[in-house]
mmCIF file of the N, C-alpha and C atoms, coordinates in Angstrom:
data_MODEL
# 
_entry.id   MODEL 
# 
loop_
_atom_site.group_PDB 
_atom_site.id 
_atom_site.type_symbol 
_atom_site.label_atom_id 
_atom_site.label_alt_id 
_atom_site.label_comp_id 
_atom_site.label_asym_id 
_atom_site.label_entity_id 
_atom_site.label_seq_id 
_atom_site.pdbx_PDB_ins_code 
_atom_site.Cartn_x 
_atom_site.Cartn_y 
_atom_site.Cartn_z 
_atom_site.occupancy 
_atom_site.B_iso_or_equiv 
_atom_site.pdbx_formal_charge 
_atom_site.auth_seq_id 
_atom_site.auth_comp_id 
_atom_site.auth_asym_id 
_atom_site.auth_atom_id 
_atom_site.pdbx_PDB_model_num 
ATOM 1   N N  . MET A 1 1  ? 0.854   -1.177  0.000   1.00 0.00 ? 1  MET A N  1 
ATOM 2   C CA . MET A 1 1  ? 0.000   0.000   0.000   1.00 0.00 ? 1  MET A CA 1 
ATOM 3   C C  . MET A 1 1  ? 0.895   1.233   0.000   1.00 0.00 ? 1  MET A C  1 
ATOM 4   N N  . ARG A 1 2  ? 0.433   2.228   -0.719  1.00 0.00 ? 2  ARG A N  1 
ATOM 5   C CA . ARG A 1 2  ? 1.153   3.492   -0.770  1.00 0.00 ? 2  ARG A CA 1 
ATOM 6   C C  . ARG A 1 2  ? 0.133   4.607   -0.636  1.00 0.00 ? 2  ARG A C  1 
ATOM 7   N N  . ILE A 1 3  ? 0.485   5.641   0.099   1.00 0.00 ? 3  ILE A N  1 
ATOM 8   C CA . ILE A 1 3  ? -0.415  6.785   0.183   1.00 0.00 ? 3  ILE A CA 1 
ATOM 9   C C  . ILE A 1 3  ? 0.317   8.036   -0.286  1.00 0.00 ? 3  ILE A C  1 
ATOM 10  N N  . VAL A 1 4  ? -0.466  8.926   -0.836  1.00 0.00 ? 4  VAL A N  1 
ATOM 11  C CA . VAL A 1 4  ? 0.026   10.224  -1.274  1.00 0.00 ? 4  VAL A CA 1 
ATOM 12  C C  . VAL A 1 4  ? -0.934  11.256  -0.717  1.00 0.00 ? 4  VAL A C  1 
ATOM 13  N N  . VAL A 1 5  ? -0.388  12.287  -0.115  1.00 0.00 ? 5  VAL A N  1 
ATOM 14  C CA . VAL A 1 5  ? -1.217  13.380  0.373   1.00 0.00 ? 5  VAL A CA 1 
ATOM 15  C C  . VAL A 1 5  ? -0.901  14.597  -0.479  1.00 0.00 ? 5  VAL A C  1 
ATOM 16  N N  . ASP A 1 6  ? -1.921  15.136  -1.115  1.00 0.00 ? 6  ASP A N  1 
ATOM 17  C CA . ASP A 1 6  ? -1.755  16.356  -1.898  1.00 0.00 ? 6  ASP A CA 1 
ATOM 18  C C  . ASP A 1 6  ? -1.675  17.517  -0.911  1.00 0.00 ? 6  ASP A C  1 
ATOM 19  N N  . LEU A 1 7  ? -0.448  17.916  -0.614  1.00 0.00 ? 7  LEU A N  1 
ATOM 20  C CA . LEU A 1 7  ? -0.248  18.952  0.402   1.00 0.00 ? 7  LEU A CA 1 
ATOM 21  C C  . LEU A 1 7  ? -0.720  20.324  -0.062  1.00 0.00 ? 7  LEU A C  1 
ATOM 22  N N  . ASN A 1 8  ? -0.942  20.499  -1.362  1.00 0.00 ? 8  ASN A N  1 
ATOM 23  C CA . ASN A 1 8  ? -1.532  21.741  -1.853  1.00 0.00 ? 8  ASN A CA 1 
ATOM 24  C C  . ASN A 1 8  ? -3.033  21.776  -1.573  1.00 0.00 ? 8  ASN A C  1 
ATOM 25  N N  . LYS A 1 9  ? -3.633  20.610  -1.527  1.00 0.00 ? 9  LYS A N  1 
ATOM 26  C CA . LYS A 1 9  ? -5.062  20.497  -1.263  1.00 0.00 ? 9  LYS A CA 1 
ATOM 27  C C  . LYS A 1 9  ? -5.367  20.457  0.239   1.00 0.00 ? 9  LYS A C  1 
ATOM 28  N N  . CYS A 1 10 ? -4.453  19.855  0.999   1.00 0.00 ? 10 CYS A N  1 
ATOM 29  C CA . CYS A 1 10 ? -4.640  19.688  2.441   1.00 0.00 ? 10 CYS A CA 1 
ATOM 30  C C  . CYS A 1 10 ? -4.748  21.057  3.122   1.00 0.00 ? 10 CYS A C  1 
ATOM 31  N N  . LEU A 1 11 ? -5.783  21.222  3.931   1.00 0.00 ? 11 LEU A N  1 
ATOM 32  C CA . LEU A 1 11 ? -5.997  22.485  4.629   1.00 0.00 ? 11 LEU A CA 1 
ATOM 33  C C  . LEU A 1 11 ? -5.694  22.379  6.120   1.00 0.00 ? 11 LEU A C  1 
ATOM 34  N N  . GLY A 1 12 ? -5.164  21.236  6.544   1.00 0.00 ? 12 GLY A N  1 
ATOM 35  C CA . GLY A 1 12 ? -4.762  21.081  7.941   1.00 0.00 ? 12 GLY A CA 1 
ATOM 36  C C  . GLY A 1 12 ? -5.894  20.886  8.922   1.00 0.00 ? 12 GLY A C  1 
ATOM 37  N N  . TYR A 1 13 ? -7.034  20.397  8.463   1.00 0.00 ? 13 TYR A N  1 
ATOM 38  C CA . TYR A 1 13 ? -8.142  20.138  9.385   1.00 0.00 ? 13 TYR A CA 1 
ATOM 39  C C  . TYR A 1 13 ? -7.791  19.024  10.368  1.00 0.00 ? 13 TYR A C  1 
ATOM 40  N N  . ALA A 1 14 ? -6.902  18.135  9.964   1.00 0.00 ? 14 ALA A N  1 
ATOM 41  C CA . ALA A 1 14 ? -6.375  17.043  10.793  1.00 0.00 ? 14 ALA A CA 1 
ATOM 42  C C  . ALA A 1 14 ? -7.426  16.030  11.232  1.00 0.00 ? 14 ALA A C  1 
ATOM 43  N N  . GLN A 1 15 ? -8.515  15.914  10.522  1.00 0.00 ? 15 GLN A N  1 
ATOM 44  C CA . GLN A 1 15 ? -9.516  14.908  10.867  1.00 0.00 ? 15 GLN A CA 1 
ATOM 45  C C  . GLN A 1 15 ? -8.990  13.501  10.600  1.00 0.00 ? 15 GLN A C  1 
ATOM 46  N N  . CYS A 1 16 ? -7.970  13.397  9.771   1.00 0.00 ? 16 CYS A N  1 
ATOM 47  C CA . CYS A 1 16 ? -7.381  12.105  9.444   1.00 0.00 ? 16 CYS A CA 1 
ATOM 48  C C  . CYS A 1 16 ? -6.440  11.600  10.529  1.00 0.00 ? 16 CYS A C  1 
ATOM 49  N N  . VAL A 1 17 ? -5.792  12.498  11.233  1.00 0.00 ? 17 VAL A N  1 
ATOM 50  C CA . VAL A 1 17 ? -4.717  12.144  12.171  1.00 0.00 ? 17 VAL A CA 1 
ATOM 51  C C  . VAL A 1 17 ? -5.162  11.168  13.270  1.00 0.00 ? 17 VAL A C  1 
ATOM 52  N N  . PRO A 1 18 ? -6.263  11.407  13.970  1.00 0.00 ? 18 PRO A N  1 
ATOM 53  C CA . PRO A 1 18 ? -6.634  10.449  15.033  1.00 0.00 ? 18 PRO A CA 1 
ATOM 54  C C  . PRO A 1 18 ? -7.066  9.088   14.483  1.00 0.00 ? 18 PRO A C  1 
ATOM 55  N N  . LEU A 1 19 ? -7.411  9.019   13.213  1.00 0.00 ? 19 LEU A N  1 
ATOM 56  C CA . LEU A 1 19 ? -7.854  7.750   12.627  1.00 0.00 ? 19 LEU A CA 1 
ATOM 57  C C  . LEU A 1 19 ? -6.689  6.859   12.211  1.00 0.00 ? 19 LEU A C  1 
ATOM 58  N N  . ALA A 1 20 ? -5.520  7.450   11.946  1.00 0.00 ? 20 ALA A N  1 
ATOM 59  C CA . ALA A 1 20 ? -4.326  6.685   11.575  1.00 0.00 ? 20 ALA A CA 1 
ATOM 60  C C  . ALA A 1 20 ? -3.089  7.363   12.173  1.00 0.00 ? 20 ALA A C  1 
ATOM 61  N N  . PRO A 1 21 ? -3.011  7.424   13.501  1.00 0.00 ? 21 PRO A N  1 
ATOM 62  C CA . PRO A 1 21 ? -1.932  8.179   14.141  1.00 0.00 ? 21 PRO A CA 1 
ATOM 63  C C  . PRO A 1 21 ? -0.529  7.618   13.928  1.00 0.00 ? 21 PRO A C  1 
ATOM 64  N N  . ASP A 1 22 ? -0.417  6.346   13.556  1.00 0.00 ? 22 ASP A N  1 
ATOM 65  C CA . ASP A 1 22 ? 0.904   5.773   13.281  1.00 0.00 ? 22 ASP A CA 1 
ATOM 66  C C  . ASP A 1 22 ? 1.384   6.118   11.878  1.00 0.00 ? 22 ASP A C  1 
ATOM 67  N N  . VAL A 1 23 ? 0.490   6.632   11.053  1.00 0.00 ? 23 VAL A N  1 
ATOM 68  C CA . VAL A 1 23 ? 0.819   6.938   9.655   1.00 0.00 ? 23 VAL A CA 1 
ATOM 69  C C  . VAL A 1 23 ? 0.801   8.445   9.386   1.00 0.00 ? 23 VAL A C  1 
ATOM 70  N N  . LEU A 1 24 ? -0.149  9.144   9.985   1.00 0.00 ? 24 LEU A N  1 
ATOM 71  C CA . LEU A 1 24 ? -0.338  10.578  9.746   1.00 0.00 ? 24 LEU A CA 1 
ATOM 72  C C  . LEU A 1 24 ? -0.089  11.360  11.028  1.00 0.00 ? 24 LEU A C  1 
ATOM 73  N N  . LYS A 1 25 ? 0.695   12.411  10.938  1.00 0.00 ? 25 LYS A N  1 
ATOM 74  C CA . LYS A 1 25 ? 1.002   13.231  12.115  1.00 0.00 ? 25 LYS A CA 1 
ATOM 75  C C  . LYS A 1 25 ? 0.927   14.703  11.733  1.00 0.00 ? 25 LYS A C  1 
ATOM 76  N N  . LEU A 1 26 ? 0.432   15.498  12.651  1.00 0.00 ? 26 LEU A N  1 
ATOM 77  C CA . LEU A 1 26 ? 0.381   16.935  12.441  1.00 0.00 ? 26 LEU A CA 1 
ATOM 78  C C  . LEU A 1 26 ? 1.616   17.555  13.080  1.00 0.00 ? 26 LEU A C  1 
ATOM 79  N N  . LEU A 1 27 ? 2.359   18.302  12.306  1.00 0.00 ? 27 LEU A N  1 
ATOM 80  C CA . LEU A 1 27 ? 3.540   19.009  12.795  1.00 0.00 ? 27 LEU A CA 1 
ATOM 81  C C  . LEU A 1 27 ? 3.180   20.475  12.917  1.00 0.00 ? 27 LEU A C  1 
ATOM 82  N N  . GLY A 1 28 ? 3.214   20.992  14.116  1.00 0.00 ? 28 GLY A N  1 
ATOM 83  C CA . GLY A 1 28 ? 2.783   22.372  14.309  1.00 0.00 ? 28 GLY A CA 1 
ATOM 84  C C  . GLY A 1 28 ? 1.273   22.457  14.181  1.00 0.00 ? 28 GLY A C  1 
ATOM 85  N N  . ASP A 1 29 ? 0.803   23.583  13.680  1.00 0.00 ? 29 ASP A N  1 
ATOM 86  C CA . ASP A 1 29 ? -0.642  23.776  13.568  1.00 0.00 ? 29 ASP A CA 1 
ATOM 87  C C  . ASP A 1 29 ? -1.240  23.260  12.265  1.00 0.00 ? 29 ASP A C  1 
ATOM 88  N N  . GLU A 1 30 ? -0.452  23.241  11.203  1.00 0.00 ? 30 GLU A N  1 
ATOM 89  C CA . GLU A 1 30 ? -1.042  22.906  9.905   1.00 0.00 ? 30 GLU A CA 1 
ATOM 90  C C  . GLU A 1 30 ? -0.241  21.958  9.032   1.00 0.00 ? 30 GLU A C  1 
ATOM 91  N N  . ALA A 1 31 ? 1.009   21.666  9.355   1.00 0.00 ? 31 ALA A N  1 
ATOM 92  C CA . ALA A 1 31 ? 1.842   20.831  8.490   1.00 0.00 ? 31 ALA A CA 1 
ATOM 93  C C  . ALA A 1 31 ? 1.590   19.349  8.769   1.00 0.00 ? 31 ALA A C  1 
ATOM 94  N N  . LEU A 1 32 ? 1.256   18.614  7.733   1.00 0.00 ? 32 LEU A N  1 
ATOM 95  C CA . LEU A 1 32 ? 0.985   17.192  7.861   1.00 0.00 ? 32 LEU A CA 1 
ATOM 96  C C  . LEU A 1 32 ? 2.199   16.398  7.406   1.00 0.00 ? 32 LEU A C  1 
ATOM 97  N N  . ALA A 1 33 ? 2.631   15.466  8.233   1.00 0.00 ? 33 ALA A N  1 
ATOM 98  C CA . ALA A 1 33 ? 3.696   14.532  7.871   1.00 0.00 ? 33 ALA A CA 1 
ATOM 99  C C  . ALA A 1 33 ? 3.051   13.155  7.776   1.00 0.00 ? 33 ALA A C  1 
ATOM 100 N N  . TYR A 1 34 ? 3.565   12.326  6.880   1.00 0.00 ? 34 TYR A N  1 
ATOM 101 C CA . TYR A 1 34 ? 2.966   11.001  6.732   1.00 0.00 ? 34 TYR A CA 1 
ATOM 102 C C  . TYR A 1 34 ? 3.981   9.985   6.231   1.00 0.00 ? 34 TYR A C  1 
ATOM 103 N N  . ASP A 1 35 ? 3.682   8.733   6.499   1.00 0.00 ? 35 ASP A N  1 
ATOM 104 C CA . ASP A 1 35 ? 4.480   7.612   6.023   1.00 0.00 ? 35 ASP A CA 1 
ATOM 105 C C  . ASP A 1 35 ? 3.892   7.206   4.671   1.00 0.00 ? 35 ASP A C  1 
ATOM 106 N N  . PRO A 1 36 ? 4.629   7.378   3.573   1.00 0.00 ? 36 PRO A N  1 
ATOM 107 C CA . PRO A 1 36 ? 4.065   7.073   2.260   1.00 0.00 ? 36 PRO A CA 1 
ATOM 108 C C  . PRO A 1 36 ? 3.878   5.577   1.995   1.00 0.00 ? 36 PRO A C  1 
ATOM 109 N N  . ASN A 1 37 ? 4.541   4.744   2.779   1.00 0.00 ? 37 ASN A N  1 
ATOM 110 C CA . ASN A 1 37 ? 4.431   3.289   2.602   1.00 0.00 ? 37 ASN A CA 1 
ATOM 111 C C  . ASN A 1 37 ? 4.114   2.610   3.933   1.00 0.00 ? 37 ASN A C  1 
ATOM 112 N N  . PRO A 1 38 ? 2.912   2.826   4.440   1.00 0.00 ? 38 PRO A N  1 
ATOM 113 C CA . PRO A 1 38 ? 2.574   2.231   5.738   1.00 0.00 ? 38 PRO A CA 1 
ATOM 114 C C  . PRO A 1 38 ? 2.451   0.718   5.648   1.00 0.00 ? 38 PRO A C  1 
ATOM 115 N N  . ASP A 1 39 ? 2.611   0.089   6.778   1.00 0.00 ? 39 ASP A N  1 
ATOM 116 C CA . ASP A 1 39 ? 2.472   -1.351  6.881   1.00 0.00 ? 39 ASP A CA 1 
ATOM 117 C C  . ASP A 1 39 ? 1.044   -1.752  6.514   1.00 0.00 ? 39 ASP A C  1 
ATOM 118 N N  . GLU A 1 40 ? 0.922   -2.910  5.925   1.00 0.00 ? 40 GLU A N  1 
ATOM 119 C CA . GLU A 1 40 ? -0.389  -3.410  5.493   1.00 0.00 ? 40 GLU A CA 1 
ATOM 120 C C  . GLU A 1 40 ? -1.379  -3.511  6.659   1.00 0.00 ? 40 GLU A C  1 
ATOM 121 N N  . SER A 1 41 ? -0.874  -3.674  7.876   1.00 0.00 ? 41 SER A N  1 
ATOM 122 C CA . SER A 1 41 ? -1.747  -3.762  9.048   1.00 0.00 ? 41 SER A CA 1 
ATOM 123 C C  . SER A 1 41 ? -2.487  -2.447  9.309   1.00 0.00 ? 41 SER A C  1 
ATOM 124 N N  . GLN A 1 42 ? -2.032  -1.370  8.693   1.00 0.00 ? 42 GLN A N  1 
ATOM 125 C CA . GLN A 1 42 ? -2.657  -0.053  8.860   1.00 0.00 ? 42 GLN A CA 1 
ATOM 126 C C  . GLN A 1 42 ? -3.736  0.236   7.807   1.00 0.00 ? 42 GLN A C  1 
ATOM 127 N N  . ARG A 1 43 ? -3.978  -0.714  6.919   1.00 0.00 ? 43 ARG A N  1 
ATOM 128 C CA . ARG A 1 43 ? -4.884  -0.480  5.783   1.00 0.00 ? 43 ARG A CA 1 
ATOM 129 C C  . ARG A 1 43 ? -6.238  0.112   6.187   1.00 0.00 ? 43 ARG A C  1 
ATOM 130 N N  . GLN A 1 44 ? -6.950  -0.516  7.099   1.00 0.00 ? 44 GLN A N  1 
ATOM 131 C CA . GLN A 1 44 ? -8.285  -0.035  7.474   1.00 0.00 ? 44 GLN A CA 1 
ATOM 132 C C  . GLN A 1 44 ? -8.230  1.359   8.079   1.00 0.00 ? 44 GLN A C  1 
ATOM 133 N N  . ARG A 1 45 ? -7.227  1.609   8.900   1.00 0.00 ? 45 ARG A N  1 
ATOM 134 C CA . ARG A 1 45 ? -7.093  2.933   9.500   1.00 0.00 ? 45 ARG A CA 1 
ATOM 135 C C  . ARG A 1 45 ? -6.819  3.989   8.438   1.00 0.00 ? 45 ARG A C  1 
ATOM 136 N N  . VAL A 1 46 ? -5.944  3.664   7.500   1.00 0.00 ? 46 VAL A N  1 
ATOM 137 C CA . VAL A 1 46 ? -5.606  4.620   6.434   1.00 0.00 ? 46 VAL A CA 1 
ATOM 138 C C  . VAL A 1 46 ? -6.824  4.886   5.550   1.00 0.00 ? 46 VAL A C  1 
ATOM 139 N N  . LEU A 1 47 ? -7.566  3.847   5.222   1.00 0.00 ? 47 LEU A N  1 
ATOM 140 C CA . LEU A 1 47 ? -8.767  4.033   4.395   1.00 0.00 ? 47 LEU A CA 1 
ATOM 141 C C  . LEU A 1 47 ? -9.798  4.903   5.110   1.00 0.00 ? 47 LEU A C  1 
ATOM 142 N N  . ARG A 1 48 ? -9.960  4.710   6.404   1.00 0.00 ? 48 ARG A N  1 
ATOM 143 C CA . ARG A 1 48 ? -10.893 5.555   7.173   1.00 0.00 ? 48 ARG A CA 1 
ATOM 144 C C  . ARG A 1 48 ? -10.403 7.002   7.224   1.00 0.00 ? 48 ARG A C  1 
ATOM 145 N N  . ALA A 1 49 ? -9.096  7.162   7.391   1.00 0.00 ? 49 ALA A N  1 
ATOM 146 C CA . ALA A 1 49 ? -8.529  8.511   7.429   1.00 0.00 ? 49 ALA A CA 1 
ATOM 147 C C  . ALA A 1 49 ? -8.736  9.216   6.092   1.00 0.00 ? 49 ALA A C  1 
ATOM 148 N N  . ALA A 1 50 ? -8.498  8.502   5.004   1.00 0.00 ? 50 ALA A N  1 
ATOM 149 C CA . ALA A 1 50 ? -8.695  9.089   3.676   1.00 0.00 ? 50 ALA A CA 1 
ATOM 150 C C  . ALA A 1 50 ? -10.155 9.476   3.466   1.00 0.00 ? 50 ALA A C  1 
ATOM 151 N N  . ALA A 1 51 ? -11.063 8.630   3.901   1.00 0.00 ? 51 ALA A N  1 
ATOM 152 C CA . ALA A 1 51 ? -12.496 8.913   3.752   1.00 0.00 ? 51 ALA A CA 1 
ATOM 153 C C  . ALA A 1 51 ? -12.918 10.104  4.601   1.00 0.00 ? 51 ALA A C  1 
ATOM 154 N N  . ALA A 1 52 ? -12.236 10.337  5.719   1.00 0.00 ? 52 ALA A N  1 
ATOM 155 C CA . ALA A 1 52 ? -12.597 11.439  6.624   1.00 0.00 ? 52 ALA A CA 1 
ATOM 156 C C  . ALA A 1 52 ? -12.068 12.794  6.161   1.00 0.00 ? 52 ALA A C  1 
ATOM 157 N N  . CYS A 1 53 ? -11.157 12.806  5.210   1.00 0.00 ? 53 CYS A N  1 
ATOM 158 C CA . CYS A 1 53 ? -10.571 14.069  4.755   1.00 0.00 ? 53 CYS A CA 1 
ATOM 159 C C  . CYS A 1 53 ? -11.628 14.908  4.034   1.00 0.00 ? 53 CYS A C  1 
ATOM 160 N N  . PRO A 1 54 ? -11.941 16.087  4.555   1.00 0.00 ? 54 PRO A N  1 
ATOM 161 C CA . PRO A 1 54 ? -13.003 16.899  3.949   1.00 0.00 ? 54 PRO A CA 1 
ATOM 162 C C  . PRO A 1 54 ? -12.654 17.443  2.565   1.00 0.00 ? 54 PRO A C  1 
ATOM 163 N N  . VAL A 1 55 ? -11.373 17.493  2.226   1.00 0.00 ? 55 VAL A N  1 
ATOM 164 C CA . VAL A 1 55 ? -10.982 17.994  0.906   1.00 0.00 ? 55 VAL A CA 1 
ATOM 165 C C  . VAL A 1 55 ? -10.417 16.887  0.027   1.00 0.00 ? 55 VAL A C  1 
ATOM 166 N N  . GLN A 1 56 ? -10.507 15.644  0.495   1.00 0.00 ? 56 GLN A N  1 
ATOM 167 C CA . GLN A 1 56 ? -10.059 14.460  -0.239  1.00 0.00 ? 56 GLN A CA 1 
ATOM 168 C C  . GLN A 1 56 ? -8.626  14.598  -0.743  1.00 0.00 ? 56 GLN A C  1 
ATOM 169 N N  . ALA A 1 57 ? -7.736  14.969  0.175   1.00 0.00 ? 57 ALA A N  1 
ATOM 170 C CA . ALA A 1 57 ? -6.332  15.164  -0.173  1.00 0.00 ? 57 ALA A CA 1 
ATOM 171 C C  . ALA A 1 57 ? -5.502  13.888  -0.055  1.00 0.00 ? 57 ALA A C  1 
ATOM 172 N N  . ILE A 1 58 ? -6.076  12.829  0.502   1.00 0.00 ? 58 ILE A N  1 
ATOM 173 C CA . ILE A 1 58 ? -5.329  11.580  0.716   1.00 0.00 ? 58 ILE A CA 1 
ATOM 174 C C  . ILE A 1 58 ? -5.718  10.563  -0.343  1.00 0.00 ? 58 ILE A C  1 
ATOM 175 N N  . ILE A 1 59 ? -4.722  10.086  -1.068  1.00 0.00 ? 59 ILE A N  1 
ATOM 176 C CA . ILE A 1 59 ? -4.931  9.076   -2.104  1.00 0.00 ? 59 ILE A CA 1 
ATOM 177 C C  . ILE A 1 59 ? -4.261  7.790   -1.628  1.00 0.00 ? 59 ILE A C  1 
ATOM 178 N N  . VAL A 1 60 ? -5.013  6.705   -1.628  1.00 0.00 ? 60 VAL A N  1 
ATOM 179 C CA . VAL A 1 60 ? -4.489  5.407   -1.220  1.00 0.00 ? 60 VAL A CA 1 
ATOM 180 C C  . VAL A 1 60 ? -4.346  4.542   -2.467  1.00 0.00 ? 60 VAL A C  1 
ATOM 181 N N  . GLU A 1 61 ? -3.130  4.066   -2.709  1.00 0.00 ? 61 GLU A N  1 
ATOM 182 C CA . GLU A 1 61 ? -2.861  3.206   -3.860  1.00 0.00 ? 61 GLU A CA 1 
ATOM 183 C C  . GLU A 1 61 ? -2.509  1.821   -3.344  1.00 0.00 ? 61 GLU A C  1 
ATOM 184 N N  . THR A 1 62 ? -3.036  0.817   -4.016  1.00 0.00 ? 62 THR A N  1 
ATOM 185 C CA . THR A 1 62 ? -2.724  -0.561  -3.650  1.00 0.00 ? 62 THR A CA 1 
ATOM 186 C C  . THR A 1 62 ? -1.722  -1.094  -4.655  1.00 0.00 ? 62 THR A C  1 
ATOM 187 N N  . TYR A 1 63 ? -0.642  -1.646  -4.151  1.00 0.00 ? 63 TYR A N  1 
ATOM 188 C CA . TYR A 1 63 ? 0.394   -2.201  -5.005  1.00 0.00 ? 63 TYR A CA 1 
ATOM 189 C C  . TYR A 1 63 ? 0.240   -3.703  -5.038  1.00 0.00 ? 63 TYR A C  1 
ATOM 190 N N  . THR A 1 64 ? 0.020   -4.239  -6.217  1.00 0.00 ? 64 THR A N  1 
ATOM 191 C CA . THR A 1 64 ? -0.059  -5.676  -6.400  1.00 0.00 ? 64 THR A CA 1 
ATOM 192 C C  . THR A 1 64 ? 1.093   -6.077  -7.311  1.00 0.00 ? 64 THR A C  1 
ATOM 193 N N  . PRO A 1 65 ? 2.098   -6.737  -6.770  1.00 0.00 ? 65 PRO A N  1 
ATOM 194 C CA . PRO A 1 65 ? 3.241   -7.104  -7.610  1.00 0.00 ? 65 PRO A CA 1 
ATOM 195 C C  . PRO A 1 65 ? 2.875   -8.124  -8.674  1.00 0.00 ? 65 PRO A C  1 
ATOM 196 N N  . ALA A 1 66 ? 3.454   -7.960  -9.839  1.00 0.00 ? 66 ALA A N  1 
ATOM 197 C CA . ALA A 1 66 ? 3.266   -8.928  -10.912 1.00 0.00 ? 66 ALA A CA 1 
ATOM 198 C C  . ALA A 1 66 ? 4.085   -10.168 -10.581 1.00 0.00 ? 66 ALA A C  1 
ATOM 199 N N  . ALA A 1 67 ? 3.734   -11.283 -11.174 1.00 0.00 ? 67 ALA A N  1 
ATOM 200 C CA . ALA A 1 67 ? 4.428   -12.530 -10.887 1.00 0.00 ? 67 ALA A CA 1 
ATOM 201 C C  . ALA A 1 67 ? 5.906   -12.460 -11.211 1.00 0.00 ? 67 ALA A C  1 
ATOM 202 N N  . ASP A 1 68 ? 6.273   -11.675 -12.222 1.00 0.00 ? 68 ASP A N  1 
ATOM 203 C CA . ASP A 1 68 ? 7.676   -11.586 -12.625 1.00 0.00 ? 68 ASP A CA 1 
ATOM 204 C C  . ASP A 1 68 ? 8.370   -10.342 -12.067 1.00 0.00 ? 68 ASP A C  1 
ATOM 205 N N  . ASP A 1 69 ? 7.715   -9.646  -11.147 1.00 0.00 ? 69 ASP A N  1 
ATOM 206 C CA . ASP A 1 69 ? 8.286   -8.443  -10.538 1.00 0.00 ? 69 ASP A CA 1 
ATOM 207 C C  . ASP A 1 69 ? 9.150   -8.839  -9.350  1.00 0.00 ? 69 ASP A C  1 
ATOM 208 N N  . PRO A 1 70 ? 10.451  -8.533  -9.395  1.00 0.00 ? 70 PRO A N  1 
ATOM 209 C CA . PRO A 1 70 ? 11.324  -8.901  -8.273  1.00 0.00 ? 70 PRO A CA 1 
ATOM 210 C C  . PRO A 1 70 ? 11.172  -7.997  -7.062  1.00 0.00 ? 70 PRO A C  1 
ATOM 211 N N  . MET A 1 71 ? 10.413  -6.934  -7.177  1.00 0.00 ? 71 MET A N  1 
ATOM 212 C CA . MET A 1 71 ? 10.175  -5.924  -6.156  1.00 0.00 ? 71 MET A CA 1 
ATOM 213 C C  . MET A 1 71 ? 11.424  -5.209  -5.948  1.00 0.00 ? 71 MET A C  1 
# 
C-alpha cells in the first residue's frame, strides 16, 4: 500500500490524524507529515482517514506485484 497526500489540497483540518496516528502526524498547527508506505496492518485505518478528509487530499494506492516483478 502506498499513500500520497496532496499537500496543496490539504488544509490542515487534521480529521485524518486520530484515525491513523501511526501513519499521519500533524507538525505544528497545519503541516501534515505522513508515512508514504505504511504497513499493510494499517490499511483499514488509512482508508478511514482518507475517507474522513473533507478535501479528499489523501490518495491510497494498492500495489499488487506482478508474478515476474522482483520488487
